[in-house]
C-alpha positions as CSV (number, residue, x, y, z in Angstrom):
1,M,0.2,-3.4,-19.6
2,A,-3.3,-1.4,-20.1
3,E,-6.3,-3.1,-21.2
4,Q,-8.5,-2.9,-23.8
5,G,-6.2,0.0,-25.7
6,L,-6.0,2.0,-22.9
7,E,-2.9,3.5,-21.7
8,S,-1.9,3.1,-17.9
9,S,-0.6,5.5,-15.6
10,L,2.1,5.8,-13.6
11,P,2.0,3.2,-10.8
12,R,0.7,3.3,-7.1
13,A,4.3,4.2,-5.9
14,A,4.4,7.4,-7.9
15,Y,1.8,8.7,-5.9
16,W,2.2,7.2,-2.7
17,D,5.8,6.3,-1.9
18,E,7.9,8.6,0.1
19,A,11.1,7.2,-2.2
20,F,9.8,8.1,-5.0
21,F,8.8,11.6,-3.7
22,E,12.5,11.9,-2.7
23,R,13.5,11.1,-6.4
24,E,11.1,13.8,-7.7
25,R,13.0,16.9,-5.1
26,R,16.5,15.9,-6.8
27,A,15.4,14.6,-10.6
28,I,12.8,17.6,-10.6
29,F,12.0,20.3,-8.2
30,W,15.6,21.2,-7.1
31,N,16.7,20.3,-10.8
32,Q,14.0,22.3,-13.1
33,W,13.0,25.9,-13.0
34,F,10.6,26.2,-10.2
35,F,8.0,28.5,-10.1
36,A,7.8,30.5,-7.2
37,G,5.0,33.4,-7.7
38,R,5.1,37.2,-8.9
39,A,8.3,39.1,-8.9
40,D,6.6,42.5,-7.8
41,R,7.2,41.9,-4.1
42,F,11.0,42.4,-4.7
43,A,10.3,46.0,-6.1
44,E,12.2,47.7,-3.7
45,P,16.0,46.7,-2.5
46,G,16.0,44.6,0.6
47,A,12.9,42.9,-0.1
48,Y,13.0,39.5,0.2
49,A,11.3,36.0,0.5
50,V,11.5,32.6,2.1
51,F,10.2,29.8,0.2
52,E,10.0,26.3,0.6
53,V,11.0,24.3,-2.7
54,A,10.0,20.7,-1.8
55,G,12.0,20.4,1.3
56,E,14.8,23.0,0.3
57,S,14.8,26.6,2.2
58,V,15.3,29.5,-0.5
59,I,16.2,33.3,0.2
60,V,15.2,35.7,-3.0
61,I,16.5,39.2,-2.4
62,A,16.7,42.4,-4.0
63,G,20.2,43.6,-3.8
64,R,20.7,47.7,-3.9
65,D,21.0,47.7,-7.7
66,G,16.8,45.6,-8.0
67,T,19.0,42.5,-9.1
68,L,17.3,39.5,-7.7
69,H,19.7,37.0,-6.1
70,G,19.0,33.3,-4.4
71,H,20.6,31.4,-1.8
72,L,19.9,28.6,0.5
73,N,18.8,29.8,3.7
74,F,21.3,28.3,6.1
75,C,24.7,30.5,7.8
76,R,28.1,28.3,6.4
77,H,28.9,28.8,9.4
78,R,26.7,26.0,11.8
79,G,23.9,26.0,9.4
80,S,21.6,28.2,11.4
81,R,18.6,29.5,9.2
82,L,19.3,33.1,8.2
83,L,15.8,34.4,7.6
84,C,11.9,33.5,7.4
85,G,8.9,34.8,6.1
86,E,9.0,38.0,3.8
87,G,9.7,41.7,3.9
88,V,12.3,44.5,3.1
89,H,16.1,43.8,5.3
90,R,17.9,46.9,5.5
91,G,21.8,46.3,5.5
92,A,23.8,42.8,5.7
93,I,22.5,39.3,5.9
94,R,23.6,38.5,9.9
95,C,23.2,35.1,11.0
96,P,21.4,34.9,14.4
97,Y,23.5,32.4,15.9
98,H,26.9,33.8,15.8
99,G,26.5,36.8,13.7
100,W,28.4,36.1,10.4
101,A,27.0,38.4,7.8
102,Y,26.7,38.1,4.0
103,D,25.6,40.9,1.4
104,T,22.6,40.4,-0.8
105,D,24.6,38.8,-3.0
106,G,25.5,36.0,-0.8
107,T,29.5,37.6,-0.4
108,L,30.9,36.5,3.5
109,L,31.5,40.2,4.9
110,A,31.8,39.3,8.7
111,T,32.9,36.6,11.1
112,P,32.9,38.2,14.6
113,F,36.6,37.1,16.5
114,V,37.5,34.9,13.8
115,E,39.9,35.8,11.5
116,D,39.2,36.0,7.9
117,E,41.8,34.2,6.7
118,A,41.0,31.2,9.0
119,V,37.8,30.5,7.0
120,P,37.9,28.1,4.0
121,A,37.7,29.7,0.4
122,E,34.7,27.4,0.0
123,A,32.7,28.9,3.0
124,R,33.0,32.7,2.3
125,R,29.4,32.5,0.2
126,L,26.1,31.5,0.8
127,H,25.3,28.8,-1.9
128,E,23.9,30.3,-5.1
129,V,20.2,29.3,-6.3
130,A,19.4,30.7,-9.7
131,V,16.6,33.4,-10.0
132,D,15.1,34.3,-13.4
133,M,12.1,35.8,-14.4
134,W,9.3,35.7,-17.3
135,G,6.1,37.6,-17.6
136,G,6.5,39.1,-14.1
137,F,6.6,35.5,-12.9
138,L,9.7,34.7,-10.6
139,F,11.4,31.0,-10.9
140,V,13.9,29.6,-8.9
141,R,16.3,26.3,-9.8
142,V,18.1,24.9,-6.7
143,S,20.5,22.8,-8.7
144,R,22.8,23.8,-11.1
145,G,22.0,23.1,-14.8
146,Q,22.4,24.0,-18.2
147,Q,18.8,24.8,-19.8
148,S,17.9,28.5,-19.2
149,L,14.1,29.4,-18.1
150,L,13.2,30.3,-21.7
151,E,14.8,27.1,-23.1
152,Q,12.6,25.3,-20.4
153,L,9.1,27.2,-21.4
154,G,9.5,26.4,-25.0
155,E,6.9,27.9,-27.3
156,I,4.5,29.1,-24.4
157,P,6.0,32.6,-24.3
158,N,5.2,33.2,-28.1
159,R,1.6,31.7,-27.7
160,L,1.0,34.2,-24.6
161,S,2.8,37.2,-26.7
162,R,-0.4,39.1,-26.6
163,Y,-1.5,39.2,-22.9
164,P,0.3,41.9,-20.9
165,L,1.5,39.5,-18.3
166,A,4.6,41.6,-16.7
167,E,2.0,44.5,-16.5
168,L,-0.8,42.7,-13.8
169,R,-0.7,42.9,-10.3
170,T,-1.7,40.5,-7.9
171,V,-5.4,41.6,-6.2
172,R,-5.7,38.4,-3.7
173,S,-4.1,35.3,-3.2
174,I,-5.6,32.2,-1.8
175,V,-3.8,29.2,-0.5
176,Y,-5.3,25.7,-0.2
177,E,-4.0,22.7,1.2
178,V,-4.8,19.6,-0.5
179,D,-4.4,16.1,0.5
180,A,-3.2,14.9,-3.1
181,N,0.2,14.0,-4.6
182,W,1.4,17.2,-7.1
183,K,1.0,15.0,-10.0
184,V,-2.8,14.2,-9.7
185,L,-3.0,17.7,-9.6
186,L,-1.4,18.6,-12.8
187,E,-3.2,15.5,-14.3
188,N,-6.4,16.8,-13.3
189,Y,-5.5,20.5,-14.9
190,N,-4.6,19.0,-18.2
191,E,-7.9,17.4,-18.9
192,C,-11.8,18.0,-19.1
193,Y,-13.1,14.1,-19.1
194,H,-14.3,15.1,-15.4
195,C,-15.7,18.9,-16.2
196,A,-19.2,17.9,-16.6
197,G,-19.5,15.9,-13.2
198,V,-17.4,17.9,-11.3
199,H,-17.8,21.3,-12.8
200,P,-21.4,22.0,-13.6
201,E,-21.2,25.9,-13.1
202,L,-18.0,25.9,-14.8
203,C,-19.8,23.7,-17.7
204,Q,-22.6,26.6,-18.0
205,V,-20.1,29.3,-19.0
206,V,-18.1,26.7,-21.1
207,P,-20.2,23.9,-22.4
208,A,-17.2,23.0,-24.4
209,F,-15.9,21.6,-21.3
210,K,-18.8,18.7,-21.8
211,R,-19.2,18.2,-24.7
212,R,-18.2,14.6,-26.1
213,G,-16.5,14.1,-22.7
214,G,-14.4,17.5,-23.2
215,S,-12.3,15.7,-26.2
216,G,-11.0,17.6,-29.1
217,L,-10.5,20.9,-27.0
218,D,-8.3,23.6,-29.0
219,W,-6.2,25.2,-26.2
220,E,-3.5,26.6,-28.5
221,R,-6.6,28.9,-29.7
222,G,-8.4,28.8,-26.7
223,I,-12.0,27.6,-25.5
224,P,-15.1,29.1,-26.6
225,H,-17.4,30.6,-23.6
226,R,-21.3,30.0,-24.5
227,E,-22.7,32.9,-26.6
228,G,-22.9,36.2,-24.9
229,A,-20.1,35.0,-22.3
230,W,-16.0,35.9,-22.5
231,T,-14.9,35.3,-19.4
232,F,-14.4,32.8,-16.4
233,T,-17.3,34.3,-13.9
234,S,-20.4,33.1,-12.8
235,T,-22.6,35.0,-15.5
236,G,-19.4,34.9,-18.3
237,T,-19.2,38.9,-18.7
238,S,-17.7,41.3,-16.3
239,N,-17.6,45.2,-16.2
240,R,-14.0,45.0,-16.6
241,K,-12.5,45.7,-20.4
242,P,-10.6,42.6,-21.8
243,F,-6.6,43.6,-22.1
244,A,-5.6,45.8,-24.8
245,G,-3.6,44.0,-27.5
246,L,-5.5,40.4,-27.5
247,D,-6.5,39.2,-30.7
248,E,-10.3,38.5,-31.6
249,D,-10.0,34.7,-30.4
250,E,-8.4,35.7,-27.0
251,R,-11.0,38.5,-26.3
252,V,-13.7,35.9,-26.2
253,R,-11.9,32.8,-25.3
254,H,-10.3,30.7,-22.4
255,K,-6.9,29.8,-22.9
256,G,-4.4,27.7,-20.3
257,E,-0.8,26.2,-19.9
258,L,0.5,23.5,-17.7
259,I,4.4,24.4,-17.2
260,Y,6.0,21.8,-15.2
261,P,6.8,20.9,-13.2
262,N,4.6,23.6,-10.8
263,F,2.8,25.9,-12.8
264,M,-0.8,26.1,-13.9
265,L,-1.6,29.1,-15.8
266,S,-5.0,30.1,-16.5
267,L,-6.1,33.2,-18.5
268,S,-9.4,35.1,-19.3
269,A,-9.7,38.4,-21.4
270,D,-9.5,40.6,-18.3
271,H,-7.8,38.4,-15.3
272,V,-5.2,35.5,-14.8
273,A,-5.2,33.1,-12.2
274,A,-1.8,31.9,-11.8
275,F,-1.4,28.6,-9.6
276,S,1.9,27.7,-8.3
277,L,2.0,24.0,-6.6
278,W,4.3,23.6,-3.6
279,P,4.6,19.5,-3.1
280,Q,5.0,19.0,1.2
281,S,5.1,15.2,0.6
282,A,4.0,12.0,-1.4
283,A,0.4,12.7,-0.5
284,R,0.0,16.5,0.1
285,T,0.4,19.7,-1.8
286,T,-0.1,23.5,-1.1
287,V,-1.6,25.0,-4.2
288,A,-1.2,29.2,-4.1
289,C,-3.5,30.9,-6.6
290,D,-2.8,34.7,-7.5
291,F,-5.6,36.4,-8.9
292,L,-3.6,39.1,-11.3
293,F,-5.6,41.9,-13.1
294,H,-4.5,44.9,-15.2
295,P,-3.7,48.3,-13.0
296,D,-5.9,50.3,-15.1
297,A,-9.0,47.9,-14.4
298,I,-7.8,48.4,-10.4
299,A,-7.6,52.2,-10.4
300,A,-11.5,52.3,-11.4
301,S,-13.7,53.5,-8.9
302,D,-16.0,50.5,-9.3
303,F,-13.0,47.7,-9.5
304,D,-14.6,44.6,-7.8
305,P,-12.5,41.4,-8.4
306,S,-15.1,39.0,-6.5
307,D,-16.9,38.0,-9.6
308,A,-13.9,36.0,-10.8
309,I,-12.3,35.4,-7.7
310,E,-15.6,33.8,-6.3
311,F,-15.8,31.8,-9.4
312,W,-12.8,30.8,-9.3
313,D,-12.5,29.6,-5.8
314,L,-15.6,27.8,-6.6
315,V,-14.1,25.6,-9.3
316,N,-10.7,25.0,-7.4
317,R,-12.7,23.8,-4.4
318,Q,-14.5,21.3,-6.7
319,D,-10.9,20.2,-8.2
320,W,-9.1,19.6,-5.0
321,A,-11.9,17.7,-3.6
322,I,-12.1,15.1,-6.3
323,C,-8.2,15.2,-6.3
324,A,-8.3,14.3,-2.7
325,M,-10.7,11.4,-3.3
326,V,-8.3,10.2,-6.3
327,Q,-5.5,10.3,-3.9
328,D,-7.3,8.0,-1.1
329,G,-8.4,5.7,-3.5
330,M,-5.0,4.6,-5.1
331,R,-4.1,3.9,-1.2
332,S,-5.7,0.6,-1.8
333,H,-3.3,-2.5,-1.7
334,K,-4.8,-3.2,-4.6
335,F,-4.5,-0.5,-6.9
336,E,-1.7,-0.8,-9.6
337,Y,-2.0,2.0,-11.6
338,G,-5.0,4.0,-13.3
339,Y,-6.0,4.4,-17.1
340,Y,-6.2,7.0,-19.5
341,A,-9.2,7.6,-21.5
342,P,-8.6,8.7,-25.2
343,M,-9.7,12.2,-24.1
344,E,-7.1,12.6,-21.5
345,D,-3.9,12.2,-23.8
346,S,-2.6,15.3,-22.4
347,S,-2.5,13.8,-19.0
348,L,-0.1,11.4,-20.6
349,D,2.4,14.1,-20.7
350,I,3.3,14.0,-16.6
351,R,4.0,10.1,-17.3
352,R,6.6,11.1,-20.1
353,Y,8.1,13.6,-17.9
354,V,8.5,12.1,-15.2
355,K,10.1,9.1,-17.0
356,Q,12.5,11.5,-18.6
357,R,14.0,12.5,-15.6
358,L,13.8,9.5,-13.1
359,G,14.2,6.8,-15.8
360,D,12.1,3.6,-15.4
361,T,9.7,3.8,-12.7
C-alpha cells in the first residue's frame, strides 16, 4: 500500500524479473503494434530490414508493387534464419541452408529435390507479421490481433494532424544502449518532476519544465518556451522555418506523445525527434532516436541540423544516465515498489497499461 496518500508503482519484479519480462513479450510487445522506425527505407521494391522485436526476428520487405510484407525470419523447412541486416533483395527470398525459396509475400516458391505435394499445406508460406504505417512511421505486430493501428493510436493522429509527419526525412539516427527496464524510460518520459535537477540546459529553454516540480503542464496545447525561444536547441531558436500549416501555438510550443508500448515522439516547430525503444531484457533497452526534418529545410544550402541534434543528444544522455541509476537502485532486495508524486500522475499510466494486459501483477 502507498503511504501518505502517494500511489505505489509497479513492484520490483516488473523491472527486474526475467519471467515478468517474458510475459510482457507475449502480451505486449508481440500482441500490440510495435513502432519499428521510419518507413521511407522501403521505397524501392525488394528493400528489406530485419528487426528484433523483444527476441523475435522479423523481416519487413517491399514487394514488386511497393506493398510492405512482414514475416517471421525463419525458413519453414528447418528453421534457418533467412535474412539479416537491411538492404535491397533481388528475386526470391532463398534459405541459405537448403535453398527453399519464398516470394516477398511469403508464398513458398521452390523446394529443391522435394516434390511440391510432399510439403504440408501449413508449411507453404512464411509466418505472417502484420505491417501498417501512420505519418511515415512503420509499425509491426507479431501476433494476430483484432485492434487496428489507428484504434491503438486513438486521438493522437488528430492531435498531430497539422505536423507534416509523412513528409519528413531522417537526417541522423543515434542508437543508445541503456541499462534500464523499458518501463523506467517511459515513466521518465511521462513526467518532468526530474527536469530541474537532471536537465538544467533544457529548463533554460523551457522554464515551465521546472516550475512547481513540472506540474500542471498542458501537453495537448504544448509547452511554451522562454520568451523569444520556439524550438529545442541550446538557444531556443534556429534559422530553419517552422513547418507550414502549424497553428499559432504549435509554432512556439513543444509537444510530446507517448505511444505505448515503445514510441516516444517529441515535436518542435521545425523538427521531430522519434524514439523507438527495443527491450532486450528486464534490465536493458536499446533506444534509437531518429531526427526528422522537412525536405525543404534539408535542401537549403545552409542546412545544419547539429543545433537540434547536439541539444537532444545532451538531454537524452542525461535521461539515460538517471534511468540507469533508478534501475540499479531497484536492484536492492529491500526495494519492493516506489511511489508516484502528484505531478507524476501521467506515469501511473504505465501501471494501468501493464496491468490491463498482464492482469494482477
